[in-house]
C-alpha positions in Angstrom: 128.2 20.2 137.6 130.1 21.4 134.6 128.8 24.7 133.1 129.9 25.9 129.7 129.9 29.7 129.6 130.1 31.6 126.3 131.0 35.3 126.2 133.1 35.1 129.3 134.8 38.4 128.8 131.7 40.5 128.4 129.8 42.5 131.1 127.5 39.7 132.0 129.8 36.9 131.1 132.6 38.1 133.4 130.2 38.5 136.3 128.8 35.1 135.6 132.2 33.5 135.6 132.8 34.8 139.1 129.3 34.1 140.4 129.1 30.5 139.1 132.6 29.7 140.3 131.9 31.1 143.7 128.8 28.8 143.9 131.1 25.8 143.5 130.2 24.9 139.9 132.8 23.7 137.4 132.9 26.5 134.9 134.4 26.3 131.5 134.6 29.9 130.4 135.0 30.6 126.7 135.8 33.9 125.1 135.4 34.9 121.5 138.9 33.7 120.9 137.8 30.2 122.0 134.4 30.1 120.2 133.4 32.8 117.8 129.7 33.1 117.2 130.5 34.5 113.7 131.9 31.0 113.0 129.1 28.7 114.1 131.0 25.5 113.7 133.3 26.7 116.5 130.2 27.0 118.8 129.0 23.5 118.0 132.4 22.0 118.4 132.8 23.6 121.8 129.6 22.0 123.1 130.7 18.6 121.7 134.2 18.9 123.0 133.4 20.0 126.6 130.2 18.0 127.1 128.8 20.2 129.9 125.6 19.6 131.9 124.4 23.2 131.4 125.2 25.9 128.9 125.0 29.7 129.5 125.2 32.0 126.5 126.3 35.5 127.4 127.7 36.1 123.9 126.1 38.6 121.6 126.6 41.2 118.9 125.6 44.3 120.9 126.8 47.2 118.6 123.2 48.5 118.1 124.1 51.3 115.6 126.7 49.3 113.7 124.3 46.4 113.3 122.3 48.6 110.8 125.2 48.3 108.4 126.3 44.8 109.4 123.0 43.0 109.3 124.4 39.6 108.1 127.0 39.5 111.0 124.4 40.5 113.6 122.0 37.9 112.3 124.7 35.2 112.4 125.9 36.0 115.9 122.6 36.8 117.6 120.3 34.6 115.5 121.6 31.7 113.5 124.5 30.7 115.8 122.1 30.7 118.8 119.9 28.3 116.8 122.8 26.0 116.1 123.9 26.2 119.7 120.3 25.2 120.7 120.4 22.3 118.3 123.7 21.1 119.6 122.5 21.3 123.2 119.2 19.5 122.4 121.2 16.7 120.7 123.0 16.0 124.0 120.1 16.9 126.4 121.8 20.0 127.7 119.7 22.9 129.1 120.5 26.3 127.6 120.2 29.7 129.3 120.4 32.6 126.9 120.4 36.4 127.4 118.2 38.5 125.2 117.0 42.1 125.3 114.3 44.7 125.7 115.0 45.7 122.0 112.6 42.9 120.9 109.8 45.4 121.7 109.0 48.6 119.8 108.9 50.9 122.9 105.4 52.2 122.3 103.8 50.7 125.4 102.6 52.8 128.4 103.1 49.9 130.9 105.9 47.5 131.8 106.3 44.8 129.1 105.4 41.2 130.2 106.9 38.1 128.7 103.7 37.4 126.7 103.4 40.9 125.1 103.7 41.1 121.3 107.3 41.6 120.0 108.1 44.1 117.3 111.8 45.1 117.1 112.6 48.5 115.6 116.0 47.7 114.1 118.5 45.1 113.0 119.9 44.4 116.5 116.5 43.7 118.0 115.4 41.6 115.0 118.6 39.5 115.3 118.0 38.9 119.0 114.4 38.0 118.4 115.6 35.5 115.7 117.8 33.9 118.3 115.0 33.7 120.8 112.7 32.0 118.3 115.2 29.5 117.0 116.0 28.5 120.6 112.4 28.1 121.5 111.8 25.7 118.6 115.0 23.7 118.8 115.6 23.3 122.6 112.5 23.1 124.9 114.8 23.0 127.9 115.6 26.7 127.8 115.6 29.9 129.9 115.6 33.2 128.0 116.4 36.2 130.2 115.4 39.5 128.5 117.3 42.4 130.2 117.8 46.1 129.6 120.3 48.9 130.0 123.1 46.7 131.3 126.1 48.1 133.2 128.9 46.5 135.2 132.5 46.6 136.2 133.7 45.1 132.9 133.4 46.4 129.3 132.1 49.6 128.0 128.8 51.0 129.3 126.8 54.1 130.1 128.1 54.5 133.6 131.7 54.4 132.5 131.0 56.8 129.6 129.3 59.3 131.9 132.2 59.2 134.4 134.7 59.8 131.7 132.7 62.7 130.2 132.2 64.1 133.7 136.0 64.2 134.2 136.5 66.3 131.0 133.3 68.3 130.4 131.6 71.0 132.6 128.3 70.5 130.8 126.6 67.8 128.6 123.2 66.9 127.2 121.6 63.5 127.9 118.4 62.0 126.3 115.4 62.5 128.7 112.6 61.0 126.6 113.7 57.3 126.7 112.7 55.4 129.8 114.0 52.0 131.0 115.4 50.0 133.9 119.2 50.1 134.3 120.4 46.6 135.2 123.6 45.6 137.0 125.5 42.7 135.4 126.3 41.4 138.9 122.6 41.0 139.6 122.0 39.2 136.3 124.8 36.9 137.1 123.2 36.1 140.5 119.9 35.2 138.7 121.7 33.0 136.3 123.6 31.3 139.1 120.3 30.6 140.9 118.8 29.0 137.9 121.9 26.8 137.3 122.2 25.7 140.9 118.5 24.9 141.1 118.9 22.7 138.0 122.0 21.0 139.5 119.8 19.9 142.5 116.5 19.0 140.8 117.4 18.6 137.1 114.3 20.6 136.3 113.4 24.3 135.9 110.3 26.3 135.1 111.5 26.8 131.4 110.6 29.8 129.3 111.1 33.5 129.0 111.8 35.8 132.0 112.2 39.5 132.2 115.3 40.3 134.2 116.0 43.9 135.2 116.6 45.8 138.4 113.9 47.6 140.2 113.3 51.3 139.5 112.7 53.0 136.1 114.3 56.2 134.9 115.3 58.1 131.8 118.9 58.2 130.6 119.0 61.8 131.9 117.9 60.6 135.4 120.4 57.8 135.2 123.2 60.3 134.3 122.3 62.6 137.2 122.4 59.7 139.6 125.8 58.6 138.3 127.3 62.0 138.8 125.8 62.4 142.2 127.2 59.0 143.3 130.6 59.7 141.7 130.9 62.9 143.6 129.8 61.1 146.8 132.5 58.5 146.3 135.2 61.1 145.4 135.6 60.0 141.8 134.5 63.5 140.6 135.2 66.7 142.4 131.9 68.1 141.2 129.0 67.0 138.9 128.8 68.6 135.5 125.7 70.4 134.5 123.3 67.9 132.7 120.8 69.2 130.2 117.9 67.1 129.2 117.6 66.6 125.4 115.2 64.7 123.2 115.9 61.7 121.0 115.5 63.9 118.0 118.4 66.1 119.3 120.7 63.1 119.3 120.1 61.1 116.1 121.6 57.6 115.8 121.6 55.1 112.9 119.4 52.7 114.9 116.1 53.7 116.5 115.9 53.3 120.3 112.7 52.2 122.1 111.2 55.2 124.0 109.9 52.8 126.7 112.0 49.8 127.8 110.5 49.0 131.2 110.2 45.3 131.8 107.7 43.6 134.1 109.8 41.3 136.3 107.0 39.8 138.3 107.5 36.3 137.0 111.2 36.2 137.7 110.9 37.9 141.2 108.2 35.3 142.1 110.7 32.5 141.5 113.9 34.0 142.9 114.8 33.5 146.5 115.2 37.3 146.8 113.7 39.8 144.3 116.0 41.9 142.1 117.3 45.0 144.0 117.1 48.6 142.9 119.6 49.6 140.2 121.2 52.2 142.5 122.8 49.4 144.6 124.6 48.1 141.5 125.6 51.7 140.6 127.3 52.1 144.0 129.2 48.8 143.4 130.4 49.7 140.0 131.6 53.2 141.0 133.3 51.7 144.1 135.2 49.4 141.8 136.2 52.3 139.5 137.4 54.2 142.5 139.5 51.3 143.7 141.1 50.6 140.3 
């Protein structure tokens, strides 16, 4: 089965390319140079030209702070182009799997968010991703939306790599301790996507809709940083862990507001998967092992 993958150079996209190919699927992997979501006609043309049996969209505008001053671009990439992609897929009867975010919520909950909880994004990035979700839901009923959180992986820039870099140059640093979420390994997201695609290739049917997709285990950014440094020392990447001081969100102001609570309830997804999502610490070990080997 031919799978068209957008965003193939990103954290999730690069992991998807490997996972889908390993599963024996015919993957057409497109980067921004091949199909730019800031130019929606390129996206539509790609679907028409390649005529796949399944589309995976791992492309997104993810610069959360920059989005506050580039609202039109964020809306085009995350919202309108996703809608046009959905329309192009629906016209050819092609299912579409799309990756979304915990930022569609306001972070004020005191329990894990379910797929049916009210959405209320706090900034431009979250609003643009929600716009993409809504257009997709209206225009292509055969859809899977995976909302994920705190993504890290071997490719691209992410919190794990940033902490390792800072740990190599600083004896002490402050990390936000009053934002809580679920770190999610890109390789595990790719495994989930591959399971959806391979299931469709066999039955030509899926339990369509929204799924929350994150690793098991919740923590603060401070907790995550401490775990990164401990594992980096264990693997010999760092000679010693820097001192990590817990700070508040107010101590580290950013242009875009961050949800204080980004824990997603993954019960629906884990009930469908052949194996439930593992703890994020397993993915952390894999990423640091890759950094050590490079």
